[in-house]
C-alpha atoms as one frame of an Amber mdcrd trajectory, in Angstrom:
protein
  -4.402 109.621   8.911  -2.155 112.421  10.127   1.814 112.021   9.789   4.187
 113.144  12.449   8.213 112.930  11.891  10.603 112.831  14.517  13.999 114.051
  13.774  16.372 111.398  14.876  19.576 112.730  12.735  21.611 112.731  16.224
  21.625 109.028  15.917  24.708 109.084  13.951  26.291 109.967  17.380  24.858
 107.002  18.845  27.160 107.023  22.065  26.386 110.426  23.402  23.899 111.479
  25.073  21.406 112.928  22.449  22.458 109.865  20.541  21.318 107.869  23.297
  18.037 109.894  23.482  17.122 109.576  19.823  18.129 105.409  20.414  15.394
 105.130  23.104  12.457 107.452  21.030  13.245 105.146  18.004  12.959 102.135
  20.046   9.474 103.485  21.932   8.042 104.283  18.504   8.992 101.115  16.786
   7.470  99.134  19.699   4.398 101.602  20.057   3.627 103.260  16.815   0.942
 100.393  15.626  -1.526 101.781  18.544  -1.319 105.326  17.862  -4.158 107.113
  15.769  -1.212 108.980  13.729   1.480 107.607  11.652   5.168 107.696  12.930
   8.110 108.618  10.339  11.908 108.338  11.619  14.401 110.775   9.874  17.357
 109.002  10.743  20.665 107.673   9.169  21.024 104.935   6.205  22.573 102.457
   8.656  19.168 102.477  11.056  16.607 102.345   8.196  14.296  99.352   9.193
  16.498  98.654  12.525  13.369  99.607  14.577  10.404  97.204  13.156   7.945
  97.452  10.147   5.538  99.904  12.359   6.933 103.021  11.775   8.302 105.004
   8.104  11.870 105.867   7.716  13.446 108.760   5.640  17.129 108.431   5.915
  18.863 111.689   6.482  20.389 113.058   2.815  22.659 116.246   1.871  19.974
 117.304  -0.161  17.461 118.197   3.189  20.483 119.946   4.218  20.371 122.259
   1.331  16.963 122.551   0.984  13.727 121.089   2.798  11.874 121.331  -0.279
  13.028 117.420  -0.909  11.608 116.413   2.410   7.630 115.029   2.576   4.821
 117.227   3.911   3.803 116.242   7.578   1.581 117.295   9.628   3.562 117.582
  12.812   7.682 117.926  12.662   9.481 117.261  16.411  12.929 118.040  16.181
  14.254 116.439  19.309  16.987 119.150  20.110  17.756 122.686  19.343  20.647
 122.048  16.488  19.423 120.208  13.985  20.319 120.593  10.463  16.974 119.549
   9.347  13.288 121.509   9.007  10.041 120.872   7.705   9.492 121.679   4.103
   6.439 123.688   4.546   4.973 126.349   6.334   1.922 124.672   7.762   4.042
 121.763   9.145   3.434 122.169  12.987   6.871 122.348  14.828   7.594 120.907
  18.147  11.197 121.907  19.229  13.106 120.303  22.318  15.641 122.399  23.720
  18.571 120.982  25.834  21.089 123.770  26.533  22.290 126.940  24.992  25.816
 125.822  25.932  27.144 127.835  22.921  26.454 131.161  24.699  29.367 130.026
  26.998  31.731 127.821  24.692  31.882 130.224  21.396  33.114 133.833  20.463
  33.528 135.783  17.609  31.819 134.914  14.463  31.068 131.380  15.430  29.081
 132.609  18.475  26.970 134.615  15.727  26.269 131.519  13.311  25.180 129.511
  16.365  23.155 132.459  17.536  21.443 133.214  14.447  20.645 129.125  14.070
  19.019 128.794  17.309  17.187 132.178  16.921  15.606 130.570  13.522  14.812
 127.375  15.198  13.165 129.004  18.067  11.078 131.307  15.587  10.199 128.457
  13.648   8.697 126.379  16.498   4.893 126.296  17.479   5.810 124.755  20.977
   8.917 124.911  22.683   9.998 122.176  25.431  12.761 122.498  27.828  14.652
 119.711  29.554  14.473 121.759  33.019  13.332 124.695  34.742  17.112 125.951
  34.635  17.469 125.479  31.002  13.919 126.901  30.500  14.894 129.812  32.827
  18.566 129.986  30.951  16.954 130.395  27.274  14.195 132.886  28.184  16.864
 134.884  29.637  19.015 135.421  26.473  15.926 134.728  23.636  12.610 136.103
  25.036   9.854 134.227  23.015   6.127 134.400  23.180   6.320 131.243  21.868
   4.158 128.558  24.182   6.577 126.496  25.883   6.810 123.881  28.952   9.438
 121.369  31.100   9.416 118.073  30.217  12.149 116.373  31.868  14.098 113.549
  30.246  13.604 109.971  30.138  16.501 107.901  31.646  17.493 104.235  30.054
  17.962 101.903  32.802  20.403  99.210  32.080  19.779  95.858  33.473  22.405
  94.737  35.279  22.442  91.281  33.144  23.668  92.841  30.414  26.986  94.472
  31.673  30.522  93.559  30.269  33.140  94.235  32.223  35.608  96.746  30.278
  39.424  96.478  29.846  40.571  98.539  32.981  43.991  99.606  32.859  44.997
  98.622  36.478  45.226  95.264  38.122  45.093  96.110  41.776  41.970  95.110
  43.592  41.193  99.165  44.954  37.579 100.084  45.034  36.801 102.517  42.234
  34.950 105.782  41.686  33.173 106.568  38.010  32.692 109.330  36.149  31.468
 109.321  32.092  31.393 112.534  29.665  33.203 113.998  26.865  36.295 115.432
  28.488  35.688 118.450  27.505  36.444 121.787  29.407  32.967 121.880  30.519
  32.505 118.535  32.227  35.310 119.997  34.813  37.117 116.302  35.418  40.212
 118.195  36.122  39.631 119.281  39.331  39.001 115.544  40.579  43.087 115.042
  40.171  44.574 116.735  43.155  40.839 115.388  45.264  42.507 111.893  44.374
  45.838 112.231  45.554  43.787 112.741  48.797  42.121 109.089  48.357  45.070
 106.939  47.512  42.848 103.694  48.597  40.305 104.566  45.405  41.131 104.422
  41.790  38.929 106.715  39.665  37.460 105.778  36.194  36.513 108.519  33.775
  34.628 107.245  30.795  34.259 109.069  27.592  35.374 110.679  24.089  38.484
 112.204  24.237  40.567 114.018  21.301  40.427 117.314  22.658  43.242 119.636
  24.007  41.831 119.615  27.123  41.809 115.431  27.686  45.566 116.080  26.242
  46.265 118.599  29.016  44.727 116.171  31.910  46.430 113.153  30.663  49.539
 115.362  30.477  49.483 116.324  34.408  48.738 112.599  35.216  51.314 111.546
  33.812  53.479 114.271  34.939  52.408 114.458  38.367  52.641 110.520  38.927
  49.095 110.325  39.827  48.607 106.640  39.444  44.826 106.177  40.641  43.201
 108.131  37.959  42.241 106.562  34.566  40.499 108.348  31.419  39.358 105.300
  29.383  38.044 106.507  26.381  34.126 105.893  25.056  32.824 102.832  26.430
  29.814 100.546  24.809  26.564 100.717  27.020  27.237  97.251  28.332  30.473
  98.491  29.810  28.864 101.719  31.522  26.322  99.444  33.077  29.088  97.581
  34.514  30.901 100.646  35.652  28.017 101.803  37.594  27.164  98.402  38.823
  30.241  98.233  40.707  31.716 101.504  41.510  31.768 102.553  44.670  29.998
 106.174  43.959  29.756 108.546  41.193  31.778 111.471  40.676  30.092 114.445
  38.754  31.715 117.826  38.871  30.139 119.551  35.333  29.663 123.181  35.188
  27.244 123.038  31.781  24.583 120.572  32.117  20.914 121.214  30.434  19.432
 117.929  32.648  22.611 115.792  33.534  21.249 112.221  32.955  24.306 110.634
  34.395  23.466 111.662  38.003  20.129 109.636  38.088  21.653 106.883  35.831
  24.183 106.531  39.084  21.207 106.833  41.687  19.048 104.136  39.370  22.087
 101.851  40.451  21.930 102.730  44.309  25.129 104.152  44.368  25.959 107.710
  46.011  26.005 110.579  43.853  28.705 113.564  44.376  27.827 116.365  42.272
  28.365 119.971  41.535  25.622 122.679  42.115  25.896 123.829  39.029  23.020
 124.727  36.177  20.366 122.070  36.078  21.957 119.458  38.575  20.873 120.934
  41.859  17.227 120.838  40.455  18.053 117.495  38.897  18.856 115.805  41.805
  16.633 117.012  44.051  18.192 116.191  47.535  19.390 112.820  46.161  22.881
 113.741  45.880  25.957 114.874  47.964  26.585 118.672  46.527  29.869 120.350
  45.932  29.804 123.792  47.416  33.226 124.311  45.209  35.881 122.366  43.791
  38.973 122.310  46.471  40.326 119.320  46.540  40.116 118.529  50.160  36.262
 119.561  50.128  35.906 117.204  46.982  37.490 114.292  49.035  36.231 115.012
  52.061  32.208 114.559  50.140  33.382 111.474  48.482  34.027 109.771  51.726
  31.024 111.331  52.989  28.669 109.727  50.310  30.350 106.350  50.451  29.822
 106.248  54.276  26.254 107.627  54.572  25.358 105.012  52.530  27.313 101.916
  53.919  25.516 103.381  57.445  21.768 103.878  56.109  20.532 101.262  53.570
  17.370 103.344  53.363  19.256 105.695  51.300  20.011 103.093  48.403  16.171
 102.353  48.349  14.898 106.226  48.433  17.259 107.152  45.640  16.522 103.907
  43.416  12.772 105.156  43.818  13.532 108.632  42.781  15.762 107.757  40.105
  13.297 105.317  38.410  10.448 107.901  38.236  12.528 109.590  35.015  11.135
 106.681  33.013  10.610 106.475  29.283   7.253 105.865  29.809   6.499 108.893
  31.477   8.826 110.588  29.207   6.874 109.667  26.035   3.513 110.077  27.845
   4.247 113.429  28.074   5.403 113.920  24.317   2.482 111.591  23.139   0.388
 114.342  24.724   1.650 117.071  23.008   1.218 115.379  19.685  -1.917 114.927
  20.284  -3.004 118.657  21.559  -0.699 119.934  18.248  -2.490 117.906  16.100
  -5.861 119.036  17.075
């Protein structure tokens, strides 16, 4: 029986988007590997060894693999679920499937750091026998900077849809009964959260809750502005558990996402799946992924953002069919569909 390794080493960052994708891969194979015609091996951090049942094989990540792939056993197919993993197949004969999410380093790095990322990404591209991009935007962006003859296609991400029965209210830093808006993402410059501060001054009837890891100069700048300008309806609450994220999606009035760089944009589909109006940037992949189901920001002027938020909330209140339509659209991004596409690719490449 042929052997397939799925590199899930990014599970070490379980609370980020890629970590959640890796978790859903592991869960899928744990539930379905027994029915496959090949053996599945999961490369993951030691704390997850055994966590997904007995029908998959486990290889724990090791610093030895960072030094040399020679210590990794031989496989027929190796799937790198993102483009910058430290791990790679030990033999040239191993077929390599590479999933590319973005090349944000092109826009965020400079100097020697940019050259380092460039070399690493080029090496990953050159090693791949097939490349999968998570959106048309990502494919076009990558190929404009890194032209290649390697066969490629687009497979949209799967989305994990939370069950409201699993929700748990987070500790929120406000006690008033104002309805709230929600956003989520690492508090970094590319997420563009600062544009919401002045907009929220125009929406005193709402609170804004933003969840995501802080610990950056950008996050410090935002919190300083909130304090200095006395903005009393914006709250950055840090990283949250999945159950708390479910509660926030389920109870918010609208989801606001002004991001500048997204290879896909998981949160907009998550928010739509809860029947919430999504107010989104039109940058990078977001207009493609929203596909007419969101209220798109034409600019980041405070008055425009505030008006779009109110437009979205009013539209949903006046037309309940919007809720049904957008939930149905979001639910097309299932992991079952996503994984069926990858199983097809596995079979094609193994053949």
